[in-house]
C-alpha positions in Angstrom: 0.1 0.2 -0.1 1.3 3.4 -0.9 1.3 6.0 1.9 -0.6 9.3 1.2 2.2 11.4 1.1 3.8 9.2 -1.7 0.8 9.3 -3.8 0.6 13.1 -3.4 4.3 13.3 -4.3 3.4 11.4 -7.5 0.9 14.0 -8.5 3.0 16.8 -7.5 1.4 18.1 -4.4 4.4 18.4 -1.8 7.4 20.4 -2.0 10.0 17.9 -3.1 12.5 19.6 -0.7 10.0 19.5 2.3 12.1 18.2 5.3 9.2 16.7 6.9 8.5 14.1 4.0 9.5 10.5 4.4 12.4 9.3 2.7 10.4 7.0 0.2 8.2 10.1 -0.6 11.3 12.2 -1.3 12.7 9.7 -3.5 9.5 9.3 -5.5 9.1 13.2 -5.8 12.9 13.3 -6.9 12.3 10.3 -9.5 9.1 12.6 -10.9 11.2 15.5 -11.2 14.1 13.8 -13.0 11.4 12.0 -15.5 10.1 15.6 -16.3 13.7 16.8 -16.9 14.6 13.9 -19.1 11.6 14.7 -21.5 12.6 18.4 -22.0 14.2 19.5 -25.1 14.3 17.5 -28.7 14.2 14.0 -29.0 17.1 12.0 -28.7 17.5 11.9 -32.6 17.0 15.3 -33.0 19.4 18.6 -32.2 18.8 22.4 -32.3 19.9 24.6 -35.0 21.5 27.8 -33.6 21.3 31.4 -35.2 24.6 32.8 -36.0 22.7 36.5 -36.1 24.4 37.6 -39.4 21.1 38.1 -41.3 18.6 40.5 -40.3 15.4 38.8 -38.9 17.2 35.8 -37.4 18.1 37.0 -34.0 15.0 35.0 -32.6 15.1 32.1 -35.0 15.1 28.5 -33.7 15.7 25.2 -35.8 15.5 21.7 -35.5 17.1 18.6 -37.3 15.3 15.7 -37.0 17.5 12.4 -37.8 15.5 9.1 -38.3 16.1 5.9 -39.9 14.3 5.3 -43.2 11.2 3.5 -43.1 12.5 0.9 -45.3 15.0 -0.4 -42.7 13.5 -3.1 -40.7 16.0 -2.3 -38.0 16.8 0.7 -35.7 20.0 1.5 -37.7 20.5 2.0 -41.3 24.0 1.7 -42.9 25.6 3.3 -45.9 27.7 1.3 -48.6 30.8 2.0 -46.6 29.3 0.9 -43.1 28.7 4.5 -41.4 25.1 5.3 -40.3 22.7 6.8 -42.6 20.0 9.2 -41.5 17.0 10.8 -43.1 17.1 14.7 -42.0 14.1 16.8 -41.7 15.4 20.5 -41.0 12.9 23.1 -39.9 13.2 26.6 -38.9 10.6 28.8 -36.9 10.5 32.4 -35.8 12.2 33.5 -38.7 11.5 36.2 -41.1 11.9 34.9 -44.7 14.8 37.0 -46.5 13.8 39.2 -49.2 16.6 38.3 -51.5 18.5 35.2 -51.9 17.3 31.4 -51.1 18.0 29.7 -47.7 19.8 26.4 -48.3 20.7 23.5 -46.2 24.1 21.8 -46.3 25.7 18.8 -44.2 29.3 18.7 -43.5 31.6 16.6 -41.4 32.9 18.1 -38.2 36.4 18.8 -39.9 34.3 20.5 -42.6 36.5 18.5 -45.3 33.5 16.8 -46.9 30.2 19.1 -47.5 27.1 18.0 -49.5 24.1 20.0 -50.3 20.8 18.9 -48.5 18.5 21.5 -50.7 16.8 24.7 -50.7 14.4 25.5 -47.7 10.7 25.5 -48.8 8.1 28.4 -48.3 7.4 26.6 -44.7 11.1 26.9 -44.0 11.8 23.3 -44.3 14.1 20.9 -46.2 14.9 17.2 -46.1 17.6 15.1 -47.3 20.0 12.4 -46.2 23.4 12.0 -44.5 25.7 8.9 -44.6 28.1 10.2 -41.9 28.3 9.0 -38.3 29.3 12.6 -37.2 28.0 15.9 -39.2 27.2 19.5 -38.8 23.9 21.2 -40.4 24.5 24.5 -41.8 21.7 26.8 -43.1 23.3 29.4 -45.4 21.9 32.3 -47.4 22.8 32.0 -51.3 22.2 34.4 -53.9 19.9 31.8 -55.8 18.8 28.2 -55.6 21.4 26.2 -57.6 21.2 22.5 -57.0 24.5 22.2 -59.0 26.2 24.3 -56.5 28.8 22.0 -54.6 29.8 24.6 -51.8 28.1 27.3 -50.1 29.2 30.9 -50.8 26.9 33.2 -48.8 26.7 33.6 -44.9 25.9 31.1 -42.6 22.4 31.7 -40.9 22.2 28.9 -38.6 24.1 25.7 -37.7 24.0 22.7 -35.2 25.9 19.5 -34.7 24.6 15.7 -34.5 24.6 14.4 -31.3 27.2 11.9 -32.3 29.3 14.7 -33.4 29.3 16.1 -29.9 30.8 12.9 -28.6 34.3 13.9 -27.2 37.2 11.8 -26.7 38.8 11.7 -23.2 42.4 11.0 -24.4 43.4 14.5 -23.4 42.4 14.3 -19.7 44.4 12.8 -16.8 47.9 11.4 -17.7 47.5 12.0 -21.4 47.2 16.0 -21.2 48.5 16.7 -24.6 44.7 16.5 -26.4 43.6 20.1 -27.5 39.8 20.0 -26.0 39.4 23.5 -27.4 39.7 21.9 -31.1 36.7 20.1 -30.1 34.6 23.1 -28.7 35.3 22.2 -25.1 37.1 24.6 -22.6 39.9 22.9 -20.6 
């Protein structure tokens, strides 16, 4: 039988730091708070795009990239021919004024920016979809002079960018006894 205070804790009535609560009630309340914290933000296979504020009308803009496995795959992963993961990407921007001149274009690149591929131009709803065959990648939105599907590299200013969850993984080689690794090169402070 669940004590009344524990039941109230599950529905959120008592204060989680109330010192008069029994231990099991504090644990249940803490678990409920943790569950709420874990559900905030984008889903695991999604990540945020952050504005660079380089273009007028983008200061409050937000964006999301949802990465999913193709519906054709019976498994929870999909592999490219070279064995790397393959994802279908859905890019969407919100709270952004559409530029009067030029075309917003989505790109995907490796973290080293040594390989770049065009996802496509964003439509009137500020969305684009494409595919990436890399384990770690960055999505970049640029403002190009025109929509040119044959364009191999962006030329316009970067409007938004975001890194895949796998791209955010960091090697721990440079910590402890092996201090030679430059953490700043990965975007982390020392």
